[in-house]
LUMFI-74471 format. One record per residue (C-alpha): residue in one letter; residue number from 1; x, y, z. Coordinates in pm, 1 decimal, decimal comma. Each point is the difference from the previous one (the first is absolute). Layout:
% LUMFI-74471
  zapa  gunu         X         Y         Z
     A   NUM         X         Y         Z
...
END
This chain:
% LUMFI-74471
  zapa  gunu         X         Y         Z
     M     1    6154,5     428,2   -3251,1
     T     2    -319,9     129,3     157,3
     Q     3    -347,1     -39,6    -151,7
     A     4      -2,1     377,6     -57,9
     E     5     328,8     -16,3    -193,3
     L     6    -111,9    -297,2    -202,9
     G     7    -330,4     177,0     -69,1
     E     8     179,4     316,4    -126,2
     R     9     233,0    -196,0    -223,3
     S    10    -265,0    -224,3    -141,7
     G    11    -302,8     226,7     -15,1
     V    12    -200,0    -244,4     214,6
     A    13    -189,2     122,3     305,2
     K    14     156,8     -77,4     337,4
     T    15    -330,1    -143,9     120,0
     A    16      -2,5    -245,5    -294,4
     I    17     357,0    -101,6      77,0
     S    18    -102,5     -61,8     357,2
     M    19    -287,3    -225,0    -118,7
     Y    20     238,6    -197,6    -220,8
     E    21     237,9     -55,0     289,2
     T    22    -278,3    -122,3     238,3
     G    23    -150,1    -225,5    -274,9
     S    24    -337,6     166,1       7,2
     R    25      38,9      95,3    -363,0
     E    26     211,3    -116,9    -294,9
     P    27     151,8     230,2    -256,6
     G    28     -70,0     -45,6    -374,1
     A    29     288,0     -84,7    -230,0
     D    30      62,7     365,3    -105,1
     V    31       9,2     118,7     363,8
     F    32     216,9    -293,7     100,7
     L    33     254,3      82,3    -273,5
     S    34      -8,4     369,7     105,7
     L    35      75,6     -96,1     357,9
     L    36     286,4    -229,3    -106,1
     D    37     144,6     271,9    -217,5
     A    38     -26,8     263,7     277,4
     A    39     175,4    -241,0     238,5
     G    40     285,6     -52,8    -250,1
     C    41     -94,7    -353,5     -84,3
     R    42       2,5    -140,6    -345,4
     V    43    -209,7    -280,9    -145,4
     S    44     141,9    -227,2    -259,4
     V    45    -198,9    -254,0    -198,0
     S    46     185,2    -302,3    -123,1
     R    47    -110,4    -142,2    -325,5
     F    48     -69,0    -367,7     -32,7
     S    49     161,7    -205,4    -271,6
     E    50    -223,4    -133,0    -274,6
     E    51      25,5    -349,5     145,9
     E    52     -99,6     126,3     353,5
     S    53    -295,6     182,7    -147,8
     R    54    -106,4    -313,8    -185,3
     R    55      20,2    -206,8     315,0
     G    56    -205,3     258,5     186,7
     R    57    -270,6     -17,0    -269,7
     V    58      -0,2    -380,1       7,5
     L    59     -40,5       3,6     380,3
     S    60    -276,8     253,7     -20,2
     D    61    -182,3    -206,2    -257,1
     L    62      35,2    -312,8     208,9
     L    63    -133,7     173,6     308,3
     L    64    -303,4     124,6    -200,9
     L    65     -64,1    -350,4    -127,4
     A    66      33,5    -149,0     352,3
     A    67    -256,5     250,1     125,4
     E    68    -250,3    -130,9    -253,0
     L    69      37,5    -363,8      92,5
     P    70    -282,4    -157,8     204,2
     H    71      95,7     -15,3     364,4
     R    72     -55,4    -288,5     239,1
     W    73      19,3      35,0     376,8
     P    74     204,3    -244,7     199,4
     G    75    -202,1    -309,1      70,5
     D    76    -211,9      45,2    -310,1
     H    77     -11,1    -312,5    -216,2
     I    78     -94,2     -36,0    -361,3
     R    79    -327,8    -170,9     -13,9
     F    80    -109,9    -206,6    -294,8
     P    81    -353,4    -108,0     -74,4
     S    82     -71,8    -334,8     153,4
     G    83     -23,4    -179,9    -333,5
     V    84     349,9      92,0    -112,2
     W    85     199,8    -219,0     232,2
     R    86    -105,6    -355,8      66,5
     G    87     186,9    -203,9     251,0
END
């Protein structure tokens, strides 16, 4: 299918389709779905089970917590005041 044909079927300008193909521009979700529909493609969204959703939320929470932890660079050492450890 040519850019002109896709443009006619989708209602998207041929110049915009050209920019999408070259990567100089990205379509929004609504335009993307219009292009897919005009090309005869269908999008299906699979639903996650409740357990998979729970696991995703737990992972997301863990990642947020990890981002808040203090970071140390390799080679950094924990330093205690000199009076804490006596040899």
